[in-house]
Each structure stands twice: as structure tokens, then as C-alpha cells.
C-alpha positions as CSV (number, residue, x, y, z in Angstrom):
1,M,0.0,0.0,0.0
2,R,2.8,2.4,0.9
3,Q,4.3,2.0,-2.6
4,E,0.9,2.8,-4.2
5,L,0.5,6.0,-2.0
6,L,4.0,7.2,-3.2
7,S,2.4,8.0,-6.5
8,L,0.4,10.7,-4.8
9,P,1.5,14.2,-3.7
10,K,2.9,14.0,-0.2
11,G,0.1,15.9,1.6
12,L,-2.6,14.0,-0.2
13,A,-0.8,10.7,0.5
14,E,-0.7,11.5,4.2
15,D,-4.4,12.3,4.2
16,V,-5.3,9.1,2.4
17,A,-3.1,7.0,4.7
18,R,-4.7,8.5,7.8
19,N,-8.2,7.5,6.5
20,L,-7.1,4.0,5.6
21,V,-5.6,3.5,9.1
22,M,-8.9,4.5,10.6
23,V,-10.7,2.0,8.3
24,A,-8.5,-0.8,9.5
25,R,-8.8,0.2,13.2
26,L,-12.6,0.5,13.2
27,I,-13.9,-2.1,10.7
28,D,-14.4,-4.8,13.3
29,E,-16.0,-2.9,16.2
30,E,-17.5,0.2,14.4
31,P,-18.0,-0.7,10.8
32,E,-20.2,2.3,10.1
33,K,-17.5,4.7,11.1
34,A,-15.0,2.7,9.1
35,Y,-17.2,3.0,6.1
36,G,-17.3,6.8,6.5
37,Y,-13.5,7.0,6.5
38,S,-13.3,4.7,3.5
39,R,-15.6,7.0,1.5
40,V,-13.3,9.9,2.3
41,A,-10.3,8.0,1.1
42,L,-12.1,7.0,-2.0
43,R,-12.9,10.6,-2.8
44,L,-9.3,11.5,-2.4
45,A,-7.7,8.7,-4.3
46,S,-10.1,6.5,-6.3
47,R,-7.3,5.4,-8.6
48,V,-5.3,3.7,-5.9
49,A,-6.0,-0.1,-5.7
50,A,-5.5,-0.2,-1.9
51,V,-8.1,2.5,-1.5
52,R,-10.6,0.6,-3.7
53,E,-9.9,-2.6,-1.7
54,A,-10.4,-0.8,1.7
55,A,-13.6,0.7,0.4
56,G,-14.8,-2.8,-0.6
57,F,-14.0,-4.3,2.8
58,A,-15.8,-1.4,4.6
59,A,-18.9,-1.8,2.4
60,Y,-18.8,-5.6,2.9
61,A,-18.7,-5.1,6.7
62,N,-21.8,-3.0,6.4
63,Q,-23.6,-5.6,4.2
64,K,-23.5,-3.2,1.2
65,Y,-22.8,-6.1,-1.1
66,S,-23.4,-4.4,-4.5
67,E,-21.0,-1.6,-3.6
68,A,-18.5,-4.0,-2.1
69,L,-18.6,-6.1,-5.2
70,A,-18.0,-3.1,-7.5
71,E,-15.0,-2.0,-5.4
72,F,-13.4,-5.5,-5.3
73,R,-13.8,-5.8,-9.0
74,A,-12.1,-2.4,-9.5
75,A,-9.2,-3.4,-7.2
76,R,-8.8,-6.7,-9.1
77,R,-8.7,-4.9,-12.4
78,M,-6.0,-2.6,-11.1
79,T,-3.8,-5.3,-9.6
80,G,-4.7,-8.5,-11.4
81,N,-4.8,-10.4,-8.1
82,T,-7.3,-13.1,-7.4
83,E,-7.1,-13.0,-3.6
84,L,-10.4,-11.1,-3.5
85,W,-12.2,-13.8,-5.5
86,P,-13.9,-15.6,-2.5
87,L,-15.1,-12.2,-1.1
88,M,-16.6,-11.4,-4.5
89,A,-18.4,-14.7,-4.6
90,D,-19.7,-14.1,-1.1
91,C,-21.0,-10.7,-2.3
92,E,-23.0,-12.6,-4.9
93,R,-24.5,-14.7,-2.1
94,G,-25.4,-11.5,-0.3
95,L,-27.1,-10.2,-3.4
96,G,-29.3,-13.4,-3.5
97,R,-27.3,-15.1,-6.3
98,P,-25.9,-18.3,-4.8
99,E,-25.8,-20.0,-8.2
100,K,-23.3,-17.3,-9.3
101,A,-21.3,-17.9,-6.2
102,L,-21.1,-21.6,-7.1
103,D,-20.0,-20.8,-10.6
104,M,-17.2,-18.7,-9.2
105,A,-16.2,-21.6,-6.9
106,G,-15.5,-23.7,-9.9
107,A,-13.7,-21.0,-11.9
108,P,-10.0,-21.3,-12.8
109,E,-9.2,-18.3,-10.6
110,V,-9.7,-20.6,-7.5
111,N,-6.6,-22.6,-8.5
112,K,-4.5,-19.4,-8.2
113,L,-5.5,-18.9,-4.6
114,D,-3.3,-19.8,-1.7
115,K,-4.4,-22.4,0.9
116,A,-6.3,-19.8,3.0
117,G,-8.1,-18.5,-0.1
118,Q,-9.1,-22.0,-1.2
119,V,-10.5,-22.7,2.3
120,E,-12.4,-19.4,2.2
121,M,-13.8,-20.3,-1.2
122,R,-14.9,-23.7,0.2
123,L,-16.8,-21.9,3.0
124,V,-18.5,-19.6,0.5
125,A,-19.5,-22.5,-1.7
126,A,-20.9,-24.4,1.3
127,G,-22.9,-21.3,2.3
128,A,-24.3,-21.1,-1.2
129,R,-25.4,-24.7,-1.1
130,R,-27.2,-23.9,2.2
131,D,-28.8,-20.9,0.6
132,M,-30.3,-23.2,-2.0
133,G,-31.5,-25.6,0.7
134,Q,-28.9,-28.3,-0.2
135,L,-27.7,-29.2,3.3
136,D,-26.2,-32.5,2.4
137,A,-24.2,-30.9,-0.5
138,A,-23.0,-28.2,1.9
139,I,-21.7,-30.9,4.3
140,V,-19.9,-32.7,1.5
141,T,-18.4,-29.4,0.3
142,L,-16.8,-28.8,3.6
143,Q,-15.3,-32.3,3.9
144,S,-11.7,-31.8,2.9
145,P,-8.1,-32.5,4.0
146,E,-8.1,-29.2,5.7
147,L,-11.1,-30.2,7.9
148,A,-9.6,-33.6,8.7
149,S,-6.2,-32.2,9.6
150,S,-5.2,-32.1,13.3
151,S,-3.0,-29.1,12.8
152,V,-4.5,-25.8,13.7
153,Q,-4.3,-23.1,11.1
154,P,-5.8,-19.6,11.0
155,W,-8.8,-20.9,9.1
156,T,-9.3,-24.1,11.2
157,A,-11.8,-22.8,13.8
158,R,-14.1,-21.3,11.1
159,L,-14.0,-24.4,9.0
160,R,-14.8,-26.7,11.9
161,Y,-17.5,-24.3,13.0
162,A,-19.2,-24.2,9.6
163,Y,-19.1,-27.9,9.4
164,A,-20.7,-28.3,12.9
165,D,-23.3,-25.7,12.0
166,A,-24.2,-27.6,8.8
167,L,-24.5,-30.9,10.7
168,L,-26.8,-29.3,13.3
169,A,-29.0,-27.9,10.6
170,A,-29.2,-31.4,9.1
171,D,-30.4,-32.8,12.5
172,R,-27.1,-34.6,13.2
173,G,-26.8,-33.3,16.7
174,S,-24.2,-35.7,18.1
175,E,-21.8,-35.1,15.3
176,A,-22.4,-31.4,15.5
177,R,-21.5,-31.4,19.2
178,E,-18.3,-33.2,18.4
179,W,-17.3,-30.6,15.8
180,F,-18.3,-27.6,17.9
181,A,-15.9,-29.0,20.5
182,K,-13.2,-29.3,17.9
183,A,-13.9,-25.7,16.8
184,V,-13.5,-24.6,20.4
185,E,-10.1,-26.2,20.6
186,A,-8.9,-24.4,17.5
187,D,-10.5,-21.0,18.3
188,R,-7.7,-19.4,20.2
189,D,-8.7,-15.8,19.6
190,G,-12.4,-16.2,20.0
191,S,-13.3,-15.6,16.4
192,T,-16.4,-17.8,16.7
193,D,-19.1,-18.4,19.3
194,A,-18.4,-22.1,19.2
195,S,-18.1,-22.3,23.0
196,D,-21.6,-20.9,23.4
197,R,-23.0,-23.2,20.8
198,L,-21.5,-26.2,22.6
199,A,-22.8,-25.1,25.9
200,E,-26.3,-24.7,24.4
201,L,-26.2,-28.2,23.1
202,D,-25.2,-29.4,26.5
203,G,-28.2,-27.6,28.0
204,V,-26.2,-25.0,29.9
205,E,-28.1,-21.8,30.5
206,F,-26.4,-18.5,31.1
207,T,-28.0,-15.8,33.3
208,D,-26.8,-12.3,34.1
209,A,-25.5,-11.8,37.6
210,L,-27.2,-8.4,37.6
211,D,-30.7,-8.7,36.3
212,D,-32.3,-5.3,35.7
213,D,-35.7,-6.8,36.1
214,A,-35.0,-8.4,39.5
215,E,-37.1,-6.9,42.3
216,T,-35.2,-5.4,45.3
217,P,-36.4,-6.0,48.8
218,E,-37.5,-2.3,49.0
219,E,-39.6,-2.8,45.9
220,T,-41.3,-5.9,47.2
221,E,-42.3,-4.4,50.5
222,E,-45.9,-3.3,50.6
223,T,-46.7,0.1,51.8
224,E,-49.3,0.1,54.6
225,V,-52.3,2.1,53.6
226,P,-54.2,3.6,56.6
227,T,-57.9,2.7,57.0
228,S,-60.6,5.3,56.9
229,E,-61.2,4.8,60.7
230,E,-57.5,5.6,61.4
231,V,-57.7,8.7,59.3
232,V,-60.8,9.9,61.2
233,E,-59.1,9.3,64.6
234,D,-56.0,11.2,63.4
235,E,-58.1,14.1,62.3
236,E,-60.0,14.2,65.6
237,A,-56.7,14.1,67.5
238,D,-55.4,17.1,65.5
239,E,-58.6,19.1,66.2
240,D,-58.4,18.4,70.0
241,G,-54.8,19.5,69.9
242,D,-55.8,22.8,68.1
243,E,-58.5,23.5,70.7
244,E,-56.1,23.0,73.6
245,A,-53.7,25.4,72.0
246,D,-56.4,28.0,71.6
247,D,-57.4,27.8,75.3
248,A,-53.9,28.2,76.5
249,E,-52.8,31.6,77.8
250,P,-50.4,33.3,75.6
251,V,-46.9,33.9,76.9
252,V,-45.6,37.4,76.4
253,K,-41.8,37.6,76.1
254,D,-39.8,40.5,77.4
255,A,-39.8,43.1,74.7
256,T,-36.3,44.2,75.7
257,P,-33.8,41.8,74.2
258,E,-30.9,40.8,76.5
259,A,-28.4,41.8,73.9
260,A,-28.5,44.0,70.9
261,A,-28.2,42.1,67.6
262,P,-24.9,42.8,65.9
263,E,-25.0,45.1,62.9
264,A,-25.1,43.3,59.6
265,V,-21.7,43.5,57.9
266,A,-21.9,44.1,54.2
267,P,-20.2,41.3,52.2
268,E,-16.9,42.2,50.5
269,A,-17.1,42.7,46.8
270,A,-16.3,39.5,45.0
271,A,-12.8,39.5,43.7
272,P,-12.7,39.6,39.9
273,K,-11.7,36.4,38.2
274,D,-8.3,36.2,36.7
275,S,-8.6,37.2,33.1
276,G,-6.6,34.1,32.3
277,D,-9.6,32.0,33.1
278,N,-11.3,33.3,30.0
279,A,-8.4,32.9,27.8
């Protein structure tokens, strides 16, 4: 990417680089903000392949599949690389064209992908089969040397998870549990929710320690409401007290105070604030 940005004027290259950094930083947690930064970079340097690719990833993260597909195609035309091929096929799925995704899975471009790209293409093809209601075909598609391998690679957890999920959808629960467990073993960075799915199959229920809907003791205590008889008795007691107060002789205090009240002292004028506070 740095080499591509060198073709731009220095100031422009720095602006584009800053926006691309923000795209990479936000795309997982705040994809909408990442998308905004990608659009800025695209306006600044639409002829840079790295910018088109970043714009495609941001659109893809926001499920803007038509836009993502257009950006991935543009980046591929500029570079000639096939590494975006699986993502382009998945965009076709997102647009409701699983048949097109399957066609791409059988295209010669797949042979040019590295191992990670080929596994990704297999995942997309299996997803397309499921989109078409072909569960058994999806399961067969995922069965591969990469799935059977005991070594853990960056794609292993996702591949095992997809296989377990397909088995579960096909009502093969015991096999699904086995593969969810294998996915948990491979998922070292928590990229899937395999542990939750496994616990769900085992009947484990999770509850929040702090339940907002839980009633506190204060909320459950009933407030005593006085009866009408108690109200009448209280009112009569108040009236008797008032009559006794009226019959009592008033007490006249000595008009001469023992000590003269001190003269009020005028408060000092507030000191002006330091002009530096408003600087």
C-alpha cells in the first residue's frame, strides 16, 4: 500500500493514509464509522487499488454487497490479483445469487488462490449450497483434507464451526456437538461463538448476575395504607390539639432583648476572576 501511495503528492498521500488507518482500526468494532473513512479515502484517491480494496471491505462489513462487489472488481482490475475472489463470490451470495457464487467456486481463478483463499472459497461454496437448501451438499463441500487435519491453522476454527453448524442444521446433533468441541479447541482468539453453541447443546443456561428486572427488597415491601377509621381518629386528635392550643394563655416575652443584635456586615465585593480563566 505504501508503494501505491507514493504515486500521490505528499500531503494527499498522508491524508489518504490516515483515513485507511482508521478504516483498519474501526472495521471490526465500528463498521459504520470505518465505512465513512473509506468514503473519504475513495474521494481523495479513487485510482489507488489499496483504497478501492479498503472501500470494498468497509462496504462488505456493512452488508452493502453491491457496492463492495464493485470495489473489489475495481481493485482486481488494477492489480490482477485473485485473492479477493472468495469475497466477490460471497457478495454474490449476499445479493441473493448463490448460483453465481457456485459458478465462481468452480472457476480457474480458484486454482490461483493460496491455501487460506481456497478454504475461504470452500466456505463460501458451502454457504451457497445452504442458501439453496442443499444441506447434504453443503456438508460434503466442507469435507476436505483441511477439515480432517489435526494441525491448527488460522482458518481451522471457522472451517470446523461451519461444518458443525451444517451438521446441526441437518439434525445430526451428536456429530455437530463433536465438531463444535473441535472448533473450540482451535478457536484461540475467540473468532467464533463455538463455546456458546457447545454449551447450548449441553443444556447450559447463562443468566446475568445483575438482572435489571429483578425486584429489590424495597420494591417488594408493601406500603401500609391507613384505614378510613384511622384517618378519622388522626383528624380528631389534630382538632383536639388545636382547641387546647387556643385555650392556653399566651406567653408574652420581654420586649427588651438581652443583647442587641450585631449590625449586619456588608459582604466584601467579589474579587474579579483572573482574566486568564477566560483565555
